[in-house]
N, C-alpha and C positions, 0 to 999 in steps of 0.2 A: 917387558910388558907382561900383565897380565892374562892369561886365557881364563876361558866358562871350563867346569871341572865339570865333566858328562862322562858317565860309565866307568870310574876310575882314569879318565885320560882328560890331558890337557889340551883343548882346543880353539882357534879361532872363530869369531863367529862369522855368519852368510852371511851379514853386513859387509865386512870386509871395513868397518870405520870402529874406530875409539873414543874412549870418553878419557879428558886426562885428570889425574890423580893428584891434589890440590893438597900441600900442607898447611893445615889451619893457624897454624904458629907463624907460618911468613907470607902466607898466602901463594906461594912458587909452586910449580907443578912439578912431580916429582918421579911421575909414572902413568900407566896408562890402562885401563881396561876395555874390554872390546865392550860394543854397544853392541846389546843383544838384538835378536827377531824373534818374532811368534815362529820363524821356524828353527830357531834355535831352542827354544822352550819344546816344540813339537818333539822334537830329536831327546832331549832331555827326561818328557814325560813317557817315550815309548821303553827307554832305556830304563826307566823307573821300574812300568809296567812287565816290564820283562822279567827283570829283577822280583820284582813281588810274584810274579808267578812260577817262573823254573826256580829259584832258592830260597828268597826271604819267608813265605808264606809257610815255608815245610821246615824253617827252623822251630825251636822249643823253645819257651820263655827261659828256658836255663843258658841255651847256647845264644840269646842274643845277649841275655846278660852277662854273660862271659865278653862278648865282645863290646860292647859300651864299656865292662869295666878296664881293657886293654885301653880304649879309646881314652878314657879317664886318665891310666898311667901315663901314655902316652902325650896327655898336654900337660900333663904336672912336669913332664921333661923339656917340653918344648914352651912352657910356662915364661921366660922369659923372650923367648925369640916372640911368641902372641904378642906379649905385652909391647916389648918396641912398634911392632906390626902398628897394631891399635893408637898407640900413643901419636904415631906420626901421621896414620892416618884421619883421626879422629879431633887430636890434641888434647888429650886426657893427659892431665899430670902422670908422672911415674905412677906415685901409691895407688891411681885410681886405676890404671892399666893394670898393672900388676893384681891386682883387686879383682878385676873382670876374668882375669885368665885363671883365678882359682875359683872364682865362680862357677865357671865353665867346668874344670875338674869336679867340681861338688856336684852340678847337676848331672854327670855322666855318670858319677859314683852312685847318686840318689838312683837313677833311672834305670841303672843296671841291677841293684838289689831290686825293683818293684816288678821283675819282667814274667816272674813265673809266680806273682802273687794277686795276678789281677784275676777275680774268679767270679764264676757264676755265681748262680742260688735255685736253692730246690723254692718250690710254692706248693703248701697242701691244696688238695685239689679234689674234686667228685670223687666216690670212690670206684676205683677201676682204673686209675690216671697216674701217674705221675709225670709230673710238670717242673722242667727245669731250665736256667735262660743260661745262655754262654754270649759271653762278651768277647767282639769280633772288629777285628781294624778295618776301617773305611778301604786299604787298601793303597794308595798312592795322592799323599797327601801334598799341599801348595804352603810354600809359607814365606810369606810377604816381610822381612823383616828391618827393620827402620837403622839408620845412621846413629842413635844415641848412646846403646849398651848394642851394640853390633854381636859380640861374645854372647851376655849374659843371655838375650833373647831368642840367639841359635840355640842354646843348652836348652832354656824350657821348654819352646815349641819344639823344636827338631829333636832333643831330647826324649820328649815325652811319647811324641809320636813312631818314633823307633823302638820306645819300650812297650807299645800297644801294639805294635805286630808290622806297621805303615813300612812302606816309602818315601823320601820326599823327593821334592825339588823346591830348590831354595833360588829366591829371588832376593838380595842383598840392596841395599838403598846404593845409590851410584857411588855416594859421598863417604861409604864404609865397607868394603868389599874386602879388604886382602888380609886380615886376620881368618876370613868364612873359607875362603880358598885351601890356605895352607891348613883346615882342621879337616876339610874332607879331603886331603894330600893323609893326612895324618889318619886320616879314616881306612885308607885303602891300605896305607900301610902296616897295619894289625890286622886286617884280613876283611872289611864291611868288603863282602860281592858288590859285583861293578855295577852299578846303578839305584846301588840305597840311597846314595846322599847325593844329588846332582847339583851343583849351583850355575847359576844364568846370572850373568851381569850386563847391566842394563840400564834405561831411566824408566819409571812406574809407568809412563802413559804409551810404552809400548812393548816391553818387557814384563810387566805388571797384568797390564791388562790382558794381555796375550795369555799367561799364568792363568787370571781371574776367569779366563773367558773354556779355556780347555777342557772338553769334556772329557778326558782322560784322567782330569785330578776329582778326587773325588772328598774330598776336604780342605779348605782355604783356612791357614791360620794368617791374620794380620793384626799389624799394630802399629798404628800412627794416626792420623786426625780424623775427624770425624766428616769430614765431607770426604777424604779418599774411601774411608767406613763403605759412608752408604754407597757409592761409587760400588765396591767392592760387592756389599748386597746385592743391588739390584741387578748385576751379572749374573751371581751366583742362584739368585731366584727363578732365571728364565730357567737355567737346568736342575733346581730344585736340589741343589749343592749347599751342604751345612758350611757355620762357617763361625770363628772363635773369633771375635772382636775386640781389641783391647787399643782405645780409642783417647787416652790422655785424661788430664784433670783439673781443675783447679781447687786444690785439697787445700782443706782449713786445716789450722792448727789454733785449737780454742785451750787456751792458759785461762781458770779462772782463780781467784784472788789469793786461793790456799797453795797455789803451787809451790815445788821447790825449784825456785831460779837458778838458783845454781844448776839444776840439775835439765833445766829445760834451755837455757839460752845459747850454750853449744849448740845443741840439737837441732834449734829451730832455726841457730845461722845454718847446720850443714846439712841440713833440709833444703834448702833455697841455693847455698850456692856449687851443693854436690852436680860434677860434671859439667860445673857453669850454668846450671839451673837447667841445660837441658833434657828434665825428667818427666815421666810422666805424674808419677806420682811426689811432684815434689812441693814441699808443703809453701805454696806463693802465697797463702791468704792468712793471715796474724788476727785473729779475734781474740780480743786482749777485755779481762772485764774491767770494767770503767774505773773501778778502786785502784787499780795497779797498772794503767794504762800509759801513766807518763812516765814513771821511777823505772819501766819494763823497757819503755821507748828508749831511756836514757842508756839505760845498760846494751841496749841490745845496739845501740849507737854505735857505742865504743868499739864492741865486738865488729861490726861491722868496716869499721874505719879502720883499722887494726888488719884486713884481710888484704893480701898481695895477691895481683895477676900479671900472669907472664907466660913467656914462650912454656911448655909443654916438658920439654925436658928438663926446666928450668924446678920442675916439681915447687908449685907454689901451691898458696890453698885455691886457686881457679886459674884453668886454663884457657885458649881461647876459645870462641864459637864456633861450629861447625864451617860455617862459609861466609861469605859476606853479603848474601838476600837472608841471612838469619842476625846479623849485623842491624842490618838494616831493618828489620822486623820490630827488633829490642829499639832501636832509637825512637823507632814510631811510636812507638808505644810511650817511651819517656816525653818524648814531644809533646804526646797529649795529654801526659799528667800536669805539664807545663802550661800549657792553653787552660785547662780546666783548674792552677791554683791549687793543686796536688801540693803541700810541702816536702820535700825533700829532708829526712832526717838524718843521713849517712851517706855515705858511698867510701868503698874501698879503693884502691889506687895501682892502676895500671905501672908498672916498675918500667924507669925508662931503660933496659934493654929488649924490652918487648919489640921489635921490627911493626913499621908505622902500614905497613902489610898485611898486617897480622889480622886476626878478627876479635879484637879485645872489647870486654865490656867491664865496667867496674861493678862489683855487687852493689846494689841500691834498694834503700832501703824508706820510703813512701809511708806518710802515715794521712787518715783521716779521708779514704779512700772511700765516695761513694760506692755504696751499692751495688749499685747501678750500672757504674763506668764500666768502659771495657778493660780496662785493667784490674778489674776484681770480678768479671765476669771470662773474658777469655784468656787461653794459653800464652802467656808471653814467649814460653820455652826459653828464658835466659834468666841472668841472677837477681832478679828484681819483687823486692817481696812488700804486698802490700798490706799494711795496718787500719783496723778500725777496733773501734771498742762497743762492748754490749752491757746492756744494765741488768741481765738476770737471764736464768739457767734458759727461760724458754726466746727473747732473743738473742743467745746465740747460738741456739737450733734451728731458729729465722734464717739466721745469715747462713749460718754453715749451708742449710740446702738451697740456696737462696742463688743456685747456680743449675744451669743446662747439666752440669759434670756430678759424678760421683767414684769416684776412685778410691779414695786414701781420707782418713782422718785420725789428726791427733788431738788427746785431749791431754789436759793437765790437771790435776785435782789428784788432793789425797784421801778426798770423801768417797770413800766404797760406792755407795748410795748413787751417787752423782756419777760415779766412773759407769755404772752397768745403766742407769738412765741414757747416759748421752751418747753410750755406743748401742742402742736400741734405737734412738732419735733421728739419732745424723743418717742419712742416707748414703754409704757409702761401700763397697766391695771389703773392704778392711779399716779396721779403726782400732790407735792406738793407745794406750792410757800408762802413758808417765813415759812415752819413749818415742822412738816412729822410724817404723820398715826394719825393727827388731835383728837387726844386724845381714838387712838382706834375705834372711827366711828360704833356702830353696826350696824347703817343706812347708810353706803357707800357702795355700791356695788365694791365687792374684786374677783380679779382672774387678769389673765395674758394674755399674749399675746406671740407667737413665743413658746420656752422650756417652758417657766413659765407658760401652762398650755392653758384650757380655759373653758367658762363657769363662771358664775358669781355664789358667794355665798356674805351672808350678803345683808344689807339691802333689797326692796320689791322686787328687778329686781330677787333675790333667787328665788323665789316664779314662777319666769316662768321657771326656769329650772326645778324645783319640780313635774311639770305638763306637758301633754302635749292639745294640742288646737285641737278640734275639731268643723268642720262646718257641720251647718245644715241649710238646705234649703228648706223651705216651698213653695209648689205652690198651690196656695189659688183662682185661676180662675182668 
């Protein structure tokens, strides 16, 4: 049974209730989590506040950096263990789970090096004055982590907050807690003071709501749906608590006639099937120059047909979806496609070894998807790619910007002028030219516009969001 981890100690919930942990590969229960309460959140916030006042706020940036570097090394030592936990908990194929564990190592390493490099500034002002600015931590930050990439999002969110001088209370998704509890334990082993990292598990409407409402939380970081993000903003606004929100996307991959298709096709495929399509930045809309629409779909269809789906331990191209309700969501979208007579180009294959009780979905390539159909507007969060053609550059921009989201975009063209024009005109937080994702890019600021949220995580830019700016004006004669 998994317990909360508060002030470097494991403890049961005050509710006395638990939540089953289900393996997505076979749909079977294999563990239990604590069903947390507002009382558990309050205890964690109090522990964090005590740690911040007594210990953490007194550490120099260099001292915080050494702790984060030790945690990075400890996570590296336990990377296989953490990958195995995440694999069974989330249904990730082995290679994806290991990549996530190594990404967590890199996040802690990056932020360890940044701790003593977050500087203020001096401002030229009136004669007789010296004016300077200080970057100060918020204090206690709350982190609501989704189930699709728990280790990676923990690293970019909690790692940045700790580096900036905050202490953290973390509420993981009830579907994916195991790796994060273990990371908190490892942090204690390398010397993090009690209360610096606290993990409280439970349901969003209970524990997540309590965390967002708690008066002792000075900043909230949330990754999830626009609907829940709106609720968190409303709750936080009641006490003027700042928030950082990453709320998903419906990201376009825009392929022009001069694109290198040999380079593009593997990335177009991976961008929608990685993590079974359960990725906020998934390239879920394919916009193709009408001059190459048919040949590209033919080649991409061949790539999709070759994809295999199965249990996480088989380490195939695609693992299961996270839970039965997510599987049903994808089925509902595909059913809508059939009703609308949207043609299917190709599908991958679920292998015979996949248990019928697992939550599997074959990757699916659809074509001629109407721009206003829900398949082209809403986040499926499954391995479903929607293709449509465009006539010219202006039409491509119109289609790319024709959703409520604006997280990531990919542009495929050899034309240097077009590359820059598209990067400027497409509304998104990141634009990738002749690549997609840039290998993960711990160093690259990440976040969206429009309904994809606001604020930035990852990279040095994240540290600004996890701090407040204080201006000091000194009159000296």
